[in-house]
C-alpha positions as CSV (number, residue, x, y, z in Angstrom):
1,M,0.0,0.0,0.0
2,K,3.0,2.3,0.6
3,T,3.7,2.2,-3.2
4,Y,0.1,2.9,-4.0
5,F,-0.1,6.0,-1.8
6,R,3.2,7.3,-3.1
7,L,1.9,7.0,-6.7
8,L,-1.3,8.8,-5.7
9,G,0.8,11.6,-4.3
10,Y,1.4,12.6,-7.9
11,A,-2.3,13.5,-8.1
12,K,-1.7,16.6,-5.9
13,P,-3.6,18.8,-5.3
14,I,-5.8,15.7,-4.8
15,E,-8.6,17.7,-3.1
16,K,-9.2,19.5,-6.4
17,F,-10.5,16.1,-7.8
18,A,-11.5,14.2,-4.7
19,I,-14.1,16.6,-3.3
20,P,-16.1,16.9,-6.6
21,Y,-15.7,13.2,-7.2
22,I,-17.0,12.3,-3.7
23,I,-20.0,14.6,-4.0
24,C,-21.0,13.3,-7.4
25,T,-20.5,9.7,-6.5
26,L,-22.6,10.1,-3.3
27,F,-25.5,11.4,-5.4
28,A,-25.0,8.8,-8.2
29,V,-25.0,5.9,-5.6
30,T,-28.1,7.4,-3.9
31,F,-30.2,7.7,-7.0
32,N,-28.9,4.4,-8.5
33,T,-30.1,2.6,-5.3
34,L,-33.4,4.5,-5.4
35,N,-34.1,3.2,-8.9
36,L,-34.2,-0.4,-7.6
37,A,-35.9,0.5,-4.4
38,L,-38.8,2.1,-6.3
39,L,-39.4,-1.2,-8.1
40,A,-41.5,-2.4,-5.1
41,P,-44.0,0.5,-5.2
42,L,-44.2,0.2,-9.0
43,L,-45.2,-3.4,-8.8
44,Q,-47.5,-2.6,-5.9
45,T,-49.3,-0.1,-8.0
46,L,-49.7,-2.6,-10.9
47,F,-51.0,-5.2,-8.6
48,M,-53.5,-2.7,-7.1
49,G,-54.7,-2.0,-10.6
50,K,-56.1,-5.6,-10.7
51,D,-57.8,-5.1,-7.3
52,K,-61.4,-3.8,-7.8
53,G,-61.8,-2.9,-4.2
54,A,-60.4,0.2,-2.5
55,P,-56.9,0.0,-1.2
56,T,-56.3,-0.2,2.5
57,V,-53.6,1.8,4.2
58,N,-50.8,-0.4,5.5
59,T,-49.8,0.4,9.0
60,E,-46.2,-1.1,8.8
61,S,-44.8,2.2,7.6
62,A,-42.7,2.6,10.7
63,D,-41.4,-1.0,10.7
64,S,-39.6,-1.4,7.4
65,L,-38.6,0.2,4.1
66,S,-41.1,-1.9,2.2
67,G,-43.8,-0.8,4.6
68,F,-42.8,2.8,4.1
69,F,-43.2,2.6,0.3
70,T,-46.4,0.6,0.5
71,Y,-47.9,3.2,2.9
72,H,-47.2,6.1,0.6
73,V,-48.2,4.3,-2.5
74,N,-51.6,3.5,-0.9
75,E,-51.9,7.2,0.0
76,I,-51.2,8.2,-3.7
77,V,-53.7,5.6,-5.0
78,I,-56.4,6.9,-2.7
79,K,-55.8,10.5,-3.8
80,Y,-55.1,10.1,-7.5
81,G,-56.3,6.6,-8.4
82,T,-54.3,3.7,-9.7
83,W,-53.4,5.2,-13.1
84,G,-52.3,8.5,-11.5
85,A,-50.2,6.6,-9.0
86,L,-48.6,4.6,-11.7
87,Q,-47.7,7.8,-13.6
88,F,-46.3,9.4,-10.5
89,V,-44.1,6.4,-9.6
90,C,-42.8,6.0,-13.2
91,G,-42.0,9.7,-13.3
92,I,-39.9,9.5,-10.1
93,I,-38.1,6.4,-11.5
94,I,-37.2,8.3,-14.8
95,G,-36.0,11.3,-12.9
96,S,-34.0,9.1,-10.6
97,V,-32.3,7.3,-13.5
98,V,-31.5,10.6,-15.3
99,L,-30.0,12.1,-12.1
100,A,-28.0,8.9,-11.3
101,N,-26.4,8.8,-14.8
102,L,-25.8,12.5,-14.8
103,F,-23.9,12.4,-11.5
104,K,-22.1,9.2,-12.7
105,Y,-20.9,11.1,-15.8
106,F,-19.6,14.0,-13.7
107,S,-17.8,11.6,-11.3
108,Q,-16.2,9.7,-14.2
109,R,-15.1,12.9,-15.9
110,T,-13.5,14.1,-12.7
111,M,-11.7,10.8,-12.3
112,E,-10.4,11.0,-15.9
113,N,-9.1,14.5,-15.3
114,M,-7.3,13.2,-12.1
115,R,-5.9,10.2,-14.1
116,A,-4.5,12.5,-16.8
117,H,-3.1,14.9,-14.2
118,T,-1.4,12.1,-12.3
119,L,0.1,10.7,-15.5
120,L,1.4,14.2,-16.4
121,N,3.1,14.7,-13.1
122,L,4.5,11.1,-12.9
123,R,6.0,11.1,-16.4
124,R,7.4,14.6,-15.7
125,A,9.0,13.4,-12.5
126,V,10.5,10.2,-13.9
127,F,11.9,11.9,-17.1
128,G,13.2,14.8,-15.1
129,N,15.1,12.5,-12.8
130,V,16.5,10.5,-15.7
131,M,17.8,13.7,-17.2
132,N,19.5,14.6,-13.9
133,L,21.3,11.3,-13.5
134,H,25.1,11.0,-14.0
135,L,26.4,9.5,-17.2
136,G,27.7,6.4,-15.4
137,Y,24.2,5.3,-14.7
138,F,23.4,5.0,-18.4
139,N,26.5,2.9,-19.0
140,N,25.2,0.3,-16.6
141,E,21.5,0.2,-17.6
142,R,19.7,-1.0,-20.7
143,K,18.3,1.9,-22.7
144,G,15.3,-0.2,-23.6
145,D,14.5,-0.8,-19.9
146,I,14.6,2.9,-19.2
147,L,12.3,3.5,-22.2
148,S,9.9,0.8,-20.9
149,K,9.7,2.5,-17.5
150,V,9.1,6.0,-18.8
151,A,6.6,5.0,-21.5
152,S,4.9,1.6,-20.8
153,D,5.1,1.4,-17.0
154,V,3.9,4.9,-16.4
155,Q,0.9,4.2,-18.7
156,I,0.1,1.0,-16.7
157,V,0.2,3.0,-13.5
158,Q,-2.2,5.5,-14.9
159,Y,-4.9,3.0,-15.8
160,S,-4.5,0.4,-13.0
161,V,-3.5,2.3,-9.9
162,T,-5.4,5.6,-10.3
163,G,-8.2,3.7,-12.0
164,T,-8.7,1.6,-8.9
165,L,-9.3,4.8,-6.8
166,Q,-12.7,5.0,-8.5
167,V,-13.5,1.4,-7.6
168,I,-12.1,1.7,-4.0
169,F,-14.5,4.6,-3.2
170,K,-17.5,4.1,-5.4
171,E,-18.0,0.4,-5.4
172,P,-17.8,-0.2,-1.7
173,L,-20.1,2.8,-1.2
174,Q,-22.6,1.3,-3.7
175,L,-22.2,-2.1,-2.0
176,I,-23.0,-0.5,1.4
177,A,-26.0,1.3,0.0
178,Y,-27.4,-2.0,-1.5
179,L,-26.8,-3.8,1.8
180,V,-28.5,-1.1,3.9
181,T,-31.5,-1.2,1.6
182,L,-31.6,-5.0,1.7
183,F,-31.5,-5.0,5.5
184,A,-34.3,-2.3,5.5
185,I,-36.5,-4.7,3.4
186,S,-35.7,-7.9,5.3
187,V,-33.1,-8.5,8.0
188,K,-33.6,-12.3,8.1
189,L,-33.3,-12.8,4.3
190,T,-30.2,-10.5,4.1
191,L,-28.4,-12.2,7.0
192,F,-28.9,-15.6,5.2
193,S,-27.6,-14.2,1.9
194,L,-24.4,-12.8,3.5
195,L,-23.3,-16.3,4.5
196,V,-22.4,-17.0,0.8
197,I,-20.4,-13.8,0.1
198,P,-17.2,-14.8,2.1
199,I,-17.0,-18.1,0.1
200,A,-17.1,-16.2,-3.2
201,A,-14.4,-13.7,-1.9
202,F,-12.1,-16.5,-0.9
203,I,-12.4,-18.3,-4.2
204,I,-11.6,-15.1,-6.2
205,S,-8.7,-14.2,-3.9
206,R,-7.1,-17.6,-4.6
207,I,-7.4,-17.0,-8.4
208,V,-5.6,-13.6,-8.4
209,K,-3.0,-14.5,-5.7
210,K,0.0,-14.9,-8.1
211,L,-0.7,-11.9,-10.3
212,K,1.8,-9.5,-8.8
213,A,4.8,-11.8,-9.3
214,Q,3.7,-12.4,-12.9
215,A,3.3,-8.6,-13.4
216,V,6.8,-7.9,-12.2
217,L,8.3,-10.5,-14.5
218,A,6.2,-9.2,-17.4
219,Q,7.6,-5.7,-17.0
220,E,11.2,-7.0,-16.9
221,V,10.8,-9.1,-20.0
222,Y,9.1,-6.2,-21.8
223,G,12.0,-4.0,-21.0
224,N,14.4,-6.6,-22.5
225,M,12.3,-6.7,-25.6
226,I,12.4,-2.9,-26.1
227,S,16.1,-3.1,-25.6
228,Y,16.5,-5.6,-28.4
229,L,14.2,-3.5,-30.6
230,D,16.3,-0.3,-29.9
231,E,19.6,-2.2,-30.6
232,A,18.2,-3.6,-33.8
233,L,17.1,-0.3,-35.1
234,S,20.3,1.5,-34.1
235,G,22.5,-1.2,-35.6
236,I,20.5,-2.2,-38.7
237,R,23.5,-1.5,-41.0
238,I,25.8,-3.8,-39.0
239,I,23.1,-6.5,-38.7
240,K,22.7,-6.6,-42.5
241,A,26.4,-6.3,-43.2
242,F,27.1,-9.4,-41.1
243,N,24.1,-11.4,-42.3
244,A,22.8,-11.4,-38.7
245,T,19.2,-10.7,-39.6
246,E,17.9,-14.1,-38.7
247,Y,19.8,-14.2,-35.5
248,T,18.5,-10.7,-34.5
249,K,14.9,-11.7,-35.4
250,Q,15.2,-14.9,-33.4
251,R,16.5,-13.1,-30.3
252,F,13.6,-10.7,-30.4
253,H,11.1,-13.5,-31.2
254,N,12.3,-15.5,-28.1
255,E,11.8,-12.6,-25.8
256,N,8.5,-11.7,-27.5
257,A,7.3,-15.2,-27.0
258,R,8.3,-15.3,-23.4
259,Y,6.5,-12.0,-22.8
260,T,3.4,-13.3,-24.6
261,A,3.3,-16.4,-22.4
262,I,3.4,-14.4,-19.2
263,I,0.7,-12.0,-20.5
264,K,-1.5,-15.0,-21.4
265,G,-1.0,-16.5,-17.9
266,M,-2.0,-13.2,-16.3
267,A,-5.0,-12.9,-18.6
268,R,-6.2,-16.4,-17.7
269,R,-6.2,-15.5,-14.0
270,Q,-7.8,-12.1,-14.5
271,Q,-10.5,-13.4,-16.9
272,L,-11.2,-16.4,-14.7
273,A,-12.2,-14.1,-11.8
274,S,-15.1,-12.6,-13.8
275,P,-17.0,-15.8,-14.8
276,V,-16.4,-17.3,-11.4
277,S,-17.9,-14.3,-9.7
278,E,-20.7,-14.3,-12.3
279,A,-21.6,-17.9,-11.6
280,L,-21.4,-17.4,-7.9
281,G,-23.7,-14.4,-8.1
282,V,-26.3,-16.3,-10.1
283,T,-26.1,-19.2,-7.7
284,M,-26.6,-16.9,-4.8
285,V,-29.6,-15.3,-6.4
286,A,-31.1,-18.7,-7.1
287,I,-30.6,-19.7,-3.4
288,I,-32.2,-16.5,-2.2
289,V,-35.2,-17.1,-4.5
290,L,-35.5,-20.6,-3.2
291,Y,-35.2,-19.6,0.4
292,G,-37.3,-16.5,0.2
293,G,-40.0,-18.3,-1.9
294,Y,-40.1,-21.0,0.8
295,L,-40.7,-18.3,3.5
296,L,-43.5,-16.7,1.4
297,I,-45.2,-20.0,0.6
298,S,-45.1,-21.1,4.2
299,N,-46.3,-17.7,5.4
300,Q,-43.1,-17.2,7.5
301,S,-42.4,-13.8,6.0
302,T,-44.2,-10.5,6.1
303,L,-42.9,-9.6,2.7
304,T,-45.4,-9.0,-0.1
305,A,-44.8,-10.4,-3.6
306,P,-43.9,-7.0,-5.1
307,T,-41.4,-6.4,-2.2
308,F,-39.9,-9.8,-2.6
309,I,-39.3,-9.2,-6.3
310,S,-37.8,-5.8,-5.6
311,Y,-35.5,-7.5,-3.0
312,I,-34.3,-10.1,-5.6
313,A,-33.6,-7.3,-8.1
314,L,-31.6,-5.4,-5.5
315,F,-29.7,-8.5,-4.4
316,S,-28.9,-9.4,-8.1
317,Q,-27.1,-6.0,-8.3
318,L,-25.2,-6.7,-5.1
319,M,-22.6,-8.8,-7.0
320,R,-21.9,-6.0,-9.6
321,P,-19.8,-3.8,-7.2
322,A,-18.4,-6.9,-5.5
323,K,-17.3,-8.1,-8.9
324,A,-15.8,-4.7,-9.7
325,I,-13.8,-4.8,-6.5
326,G,-12.5,-8.3,-7.3
327,D,-11.5,-7.2,-10.8
328,S,-9.7,-4.1,-9.4
329,F,-7.7,-6.3,-7.0
330,S,-6.6,-8.5,-10.0
331,S,-5.5,-5.5,-12.0
332,I,-3.9,-3.5,-9.2
333,H,-1.0,-6.0,-9.0
334,S,0.1,-5.0,-12.5
335,G,-0.1,-1.3,-11.5
336,I,1.8,-1.8,-8.3
337,A,4.5,-3.8,-10.1
338,A,4.9,-1.1,-12.8
339,G,4.7,1.6,-10.1
340,E,7.6,0.1,-8.2
341,R,9.7,0.1,-11.3
342,V,8.8,3.7,-12.0
343,L,9.5,4.8,-8.4
344,E,12.8,3.0,-8.5
345,L,13.8,5.2,-11.4
346,I,12.5,8.3,-9.6
347,D,14.4,7.3,-6.4
348,E,17.7,6.9,-8.3
349,K,20.0,9.6,-7.0
350,P,22.6,11.2,-9.3
351,Q,26.1,10.6,-7.9
352,I,27.3,14.0,-9.1
353,V,25.5,16.9,-7.5
354,D,26.4,20.5,-6.7
355,A,27.7,21.2,-3.2
356,P,25.5,23.3,-1.0
357,D,28.1,26.1,-1.1
358,A,29.0,25.7,-4.7
359,V,30.0,28.9,-6.6
360,A,29.4,29.9,-10.2
361,L,32.3,30.3,-12.6
362,N,32.1,33.5,-14.6
363,G,35.1,33.0,-16.9
364,F,38.1,30.9,-17.7
365,N,41.4,32.8,-17.4
366,Q,44.2,30.7,-15.8
367,G,43.8,27.0,-16.7
368,I,43.0,23.6,-15.5
369,V,45.1,21.7,-13.0
370,F,45.0,18.0,-12.1
371,E,46.4,17.1,-8.7
372,N,47.0,13.4,-8.0
373,V,43.9,12.4,-9.8
374,S,42.9,8.7,-10.0
375,F,39.8,7.2,-11.4
376,A,38.5,3.6,-11.7
377,Y,35.6,1.8,-13.3
378,G,34.9,-0.7,-10.5
379,D,38.2,-2.6,-10.0
380,N,39.7,-1.3,-13.2
381,E,41.9,1.7,-12.5
382,V,42.0,3.8,-15.6
383,L,43.8,6.9,-14.3
384,K,46.6,6.7,-11.7
385,E,47.8,9.8,-9.9
386,I,47.6,12.2,-12.8
387,N,49.4,15.6,-12.3
388,L,49.3,18.1,-15.1
389,K,48.3,21.6,-16.1
390,I,46.3,22.8,-19.1
391,P,47.2,26.5,-19.5
392,A,44.5,28.9,-20.6
393,G,44.7,30.0,-24.3
394,K,46.8,27.0,-25.3
395,T,46.0,24.0,-27.5
396,V,46.7,20.8,-25.6
397,A,46.7,17.3,-27.3
398,L,46.1,14.0,-25.5
399,V,47.8,11.1,-27.3
400,G,48.7,7.5,-26.4
401,P,47.8,3.9,-27.0
402,S,44.1,2.8,-26.9
403,G,42.9,2.3,-23.4
404,G,45.4,4.7,-21.9
405,G,42.7,6.9,-20.3
406,K,42.4,9.8,-22.7
407,S,38.6,10.0,-23.0
408,T,38.3,9.3,-19.2
409,L,40.6,12.2,-18.5
410,M,38.6,14.5,-20.8
411,D,35.2,13.4,-19.2
412,L,36.5,14.5,-15.8
413,I,36.7,18.2,-16.8
414,P,32.9,18.8,-17.4
415,R,32.2,16.5,-14.4
416,F,30.6,13.8,-16.4
417,I,32.4,11.5,-13.9
418,E,34.4,12.3,-10.7
419,P,37.8,11.1,-9.6
420,Q,38.0,8.7,-6.6
421,T,41.1,10.5,-5.3
422,G,42.8,13.8,-6.0
423,K,41.2,17.0,-7.3
424,I,40.8,19.1,-10.4
425,L,41.0,22.9,-10.3
426,V,39.6,25.4,-12.8
427,D,41.1,28.8,-12.3
428,G,42.0,27.6,-8.8
429,N,38.4,26.4,-8.0
430,D,37.9,22.8,-7.0
431,L,35.4,21.3,-9.5
432,R,33.5,19.7,-6.5
433,K,32.8,23.2,-5.2
434,V,31.6,24.9,-8.4
435,K,28.1,24.9,-10.0
436,T,28.1,22.3,-12.8
437,D,25.9,24.4,-15.1
438,S,28.3,27.3,-14.9
439,L,31.3,25.0,-15.5
440,R,29.8,23.4,-18.6
441,A,28.7,26.8,-19.9
442,L,32.4,27.5,-20.4
443,M,32.9,24.5,-22.7
444,G,32.1,23.4,-26.2
445,V,32.2,19.7,-26.9
446,V,32.8,17.8,-30.3
447,N,32.9,14.0,-30.1
448,Q,34.1,11.4,-32.6
449,E,30.4,10.4,-33.0
450,S,28.3,13.3,-34.2
451,I,25.1,13.3,-32.2
452,L,22.3,15.1,-34.0
453,F,18.6,15.1,-33.2
454,N,15.7,14.4,-35.5
455,D,15.1,18.1,-36.2
456,T,16.1,20.8,-38.5
457,I,19.7,21.9,-39.2
458,Y,18.9,25.2,-37.6
459,N,17.6,23.7,-34.3
460,N,20.5,21.3,-34.1
461,I,23.0,24.2,-34.3
462,A,21.0,26.2,-31.8
463,F,20.4,23.2,-29.5
464,G,22.6,24.7,-26.7
465,K,21.3,28.2,-27.2
466,P,17.5,28.1,-28.1
467,G,17.3,31.9,-28.2
468,A,20.0,32.3,-30.8
469,T,19.2,34.6,-33.8
470,P,19.4,33.4,-37.4
471,Q,22.5,35.7,-37.8
472,E,24.3,34.0,-34.9
473,V,23.5,30.5,-36.2
474,E,24.7,31.4,-39.7
475,A,27.9,32.9,-38.3
476,A,28.6,29.7,-36.3
477,A,27.9,27.6,-39.5
478,R,30.4,29.7,-41.5
479,I,33.1,29.2,-38.9
480,A,32.4,25.4,-39.1
481,N,32.6,25.4,-42.9
482,A,29.0,24.3,-43.0
483,H,27.1,27.2,-44.4
484,S,27.9,26.4,-48.1
485,F,26.4,22.9,-48.0
486,I,23.5,23.9,-45.8
487,V,22.2,26.5,-48.2
488,N,22.4,23.9,-51.0
489,T,20.1,21.5,-49.1
490,E,16.4,21.3,-50.0
491,Q,15.1,23.8,-47.4
492,G,18.4,25.3,-46.2
493,Y,18.7,25.7,-42.4
494,Q,15.1,24.3,-42.1
495,T,16.1,21.0,-43.6
496,S,15.4,18.0,-41.4
497,V,18.5,15.9,-40.7
498,G,16.5,12.7,-40.0
499,D,17.0,10.2,-37.2
500,R,20.5,10.7,-35.8
501,G,21.4,12.9,-38.8
502,V,21.0,10.0,-41.3
503,K,20.3,12.4,-44.2
504,L,23.8,14.0,-43.9
505,S,27.2,12.6,-44.6
506,G,29.7,12.1,-41.8
507,G,31.6,15.2,-42.6
508,Q,28.4,17.3,-42.8
509,K,27.2,15.9,-39.4
510,Q,30.6,16.7,-37.8
511,R,30.5,20.3,-39.1
512,I,27.0,20.8,-37.7
513,S,28.4,19.5,-34.4
514,I,31.2,22.0,-34.6
515,A,28.8,24.9,-35.4
516,R,26.7,23.9,-32.3
517,A,29.9,23.9,-30.2
518,V,31.0,27.3,-31.4
519,L,27.6,29.1,-31.2
520,N,28.0,29.9,-27.5
521,N,31.6,31.1,-28.1
522,P,32.9,29.1,-25.2
523,P,36.5,29.8,-24.0
524,L,37.3,26.0,-23.6
525,M,36.9,23.4,-26.4
526,L,36.9,19.6,-25.8
527,L,37.5,17.7,-29.0
528,D,37.5,13.9,-28.8
529,E,38.9,12.4,-32.1
530,A,36.7,14.7,-34.1
531,T,38.2,13.7,-37.5
532,S,39.1,10.1,-37.0
533,A,36.0,8.7,-38.7
534,L,36.1,10.8,-41.8
535,D,37.4,10.4,-45.3
536,T,40.3,12.6,-46.6
537,E,38.1,15.3,-48.2
538,S,35.7,15.5,-45.3
539,E,38.7,15.6,-42.9
540,K,40.2,18.6,-44.7
541,L,36.9,20.5,-44.4
542,V,36.4,19.5,-40.8
543,Q,40.0,20.2,-39.8
544,D,39.8,23.7,-41.3
545,A,36.6,24.2,-39.3
546,L,38.4,22.9,-36.1
547,N,41.3,25.3,-36.8
548,N,38.7,28.2,-37.0
549,L,37.1,26.9,-33.8
550,M,40.3,26.7,-31.8
551,K,41.4,30.3,-32.5
552,D,41.8,32.3,-29.4
553,R,40.5,29.5,-27.2
554,T,41.8,26.9,-24.9
555,S,41.5,23.5,-26.7
556,L,42.0,20.0,-25.4
557,I,42.2,17.5,-28.2
558,I,42.2,13.7,-28.4
559,A,43.5,12.6,-31.8
560,H,45.4,9.8,-33.6
561,R,46.3,11.9,-36.6
562,L,49.6,13.7,-36.7
563,S,48.2,16.5,-38.7
564,T,45.8,17.3,-35.9
565,I,48.3,17.5,-33.1
566,Q,51.7,18.4,-34.4
567,N,51.0,22.1,-34.0
568,A,49.6,21.8,-30.5
569,D,51.3,24.0,-27.8
570,L,51.5,21.0,-25.5
571,I,51.2,17.2,-26.1
572,I,50.5,14.9,-23.2
573,V,51.2,11.2,-23.7
574,L,49.2,8.8,-21.6
575,E,50.0,5.2,-21.1
576,A,48.3,2.7,-18.8
577,G,46.6,5.6,-17.0
578,R,49.7,7.6,-16.3
579,V,51.4,10.6,-17.9
580,A,54.3,9.0,-19.7
581,E,55.7,12.3,-21.1
582,Q,54.7,15.8,-22.2
583,G,56.1,18.6,-24.3
584,T,55.9,20.0,-27.9
585,H,56.0,17.8,-31.0
586,L,59.7,18.5,-31.6
587,Q,60.6,18.0,-27.9
588,L,58.9,14.6,-27.8
589,M,60.4,13.5,-31.0
590,Q,63.9,14.3,-29.7
591,N,63.2,12.4,-26.4
592,N,62.9,9.1,-28.3
593,G,60.2,8.0,-25.9
594,L,56.7,6.5,-26.3
595,Y,55.6,9.4,-28.5
596,R,58.5,8.8,-31.0
597,K,57.7,5.0,-30.9
598,L,54.1,5.7,-31.7
599,I,55.1,7.9,-34.7
600,D,57.5,5.2,-35.9
601,M,54.9,2.5,-35.6
602,Q,52.6,4.8,-37.7
603,T,49.9,4.9,-35.1
604,F,49.4,8.5,-36.2
605,Q,48.3,9.1,-39.8
606,T,50.4,11.6,-41.6
607,E,49.3,13.8,-44.4
């Protein structure tokens, strides 16, 4: 129940919906019960129509509900005649039905508004927290599982958890109203009928007992299936290139079949509850007819025939709210299981947060200093006691064998990750004590893989600066050598790049990424092998764009190409997580160390 109430907390302000819903439901239940209660006087009036004598006033009006109705029907018949009484009773029944359905409509509309409001808040909360999480979280989680939680699980919560709130309040209230009316008509008959209800409740509870465990497993398998789908769509080129289509299809099919089997098992249990409760309800009605008929035939009951028929009609409706409650308990398990997965994602805390006394950086003037910095992924130590300085206004290149820790070192600067030991200073400020947003505002990032969004070229360039003017966007594109190809596209800057920029070439995508990085005119650029995946022609254009980008800025570059790094002010060589050597290109060549060895082995590509 703790999970249930936490999920309902996203309906706040709940009183905005609860108060109108309670009022409308109370009226709907009252008039709905009155519809059936009026069946007795209606039948009484019809039976009186066959009686040629004058009706007699019943004196049991103070003793029971049936006596109350009979007394007043007799009064109406005496005053208006049988036909007039029949018209009067039918008019009341019609009015009662109209009012019952009107209030039912308003209560359902209120509940639907609450359901939509809850979904809005819940999805906003879960997506907002996902966006706040540190990058390391996404390295350890399946993207498909996250997608499943944000999309599918939240939807299940909407329709099962918030939907049961309607059942939890309305159906028990309707059940109580029916029971009170039944007791008012006949205490003895109602007490007998209640003996059967616990048996029905026990049978239904046994049927739905295992639903929660099945629901938890179903959500996990669904997350795996979405992961396979995402991987297949993202890697479709590789799948086809390696003739792995059948393997990929089979892997997805196996998980799909497993999910289908679980859903079928859940459906069997859920659907079994309805016919069982239906059969039990009919059986109970038959038993009541048998028992009540015996009391009437043997003159052991004061009920009249019309009242007994009205009682049977009321009792037959008693199972409807009971059935709805049973069905809600069978579906709530799916909602709770999905809700736990959603709340688990909401409760996930980012490992990198601003300190309470964090200060904002307003500029970058001195440089970046690493002091005894070490970092490890689990037991794998990637960086070991790094000590170095990146001066402001200089171009610094990181080189070394694959796996030496270059990308990890670069990821430490914008606080994508944090070192286990040591500290990093920006203009003398410890990164742990500065506001992350202000730190990242000083930087522009261009990665080896150009990440573009399924939007226009204009919006991709202006991604980090939504308020940028067309003139600023064009200026950034010119610096990135992108303007000429952009204006030759079908719709210029308003051309859609497609999913992940599929409509553009590698060089074009990279130049768009460079334009995006330069738009904010950041003083510090982080370039991670920005030209390594390009052909010679594209590399020349992108390299020219990078040279424009690095003018009058501090630049930290990871590259394998000699042409990219030979003019750097400082080259830092990393090996096995340590700084092996550092200096200019000429100095390192003269040292005959690792850098010279890498050159001789042609690790770097020369022009």
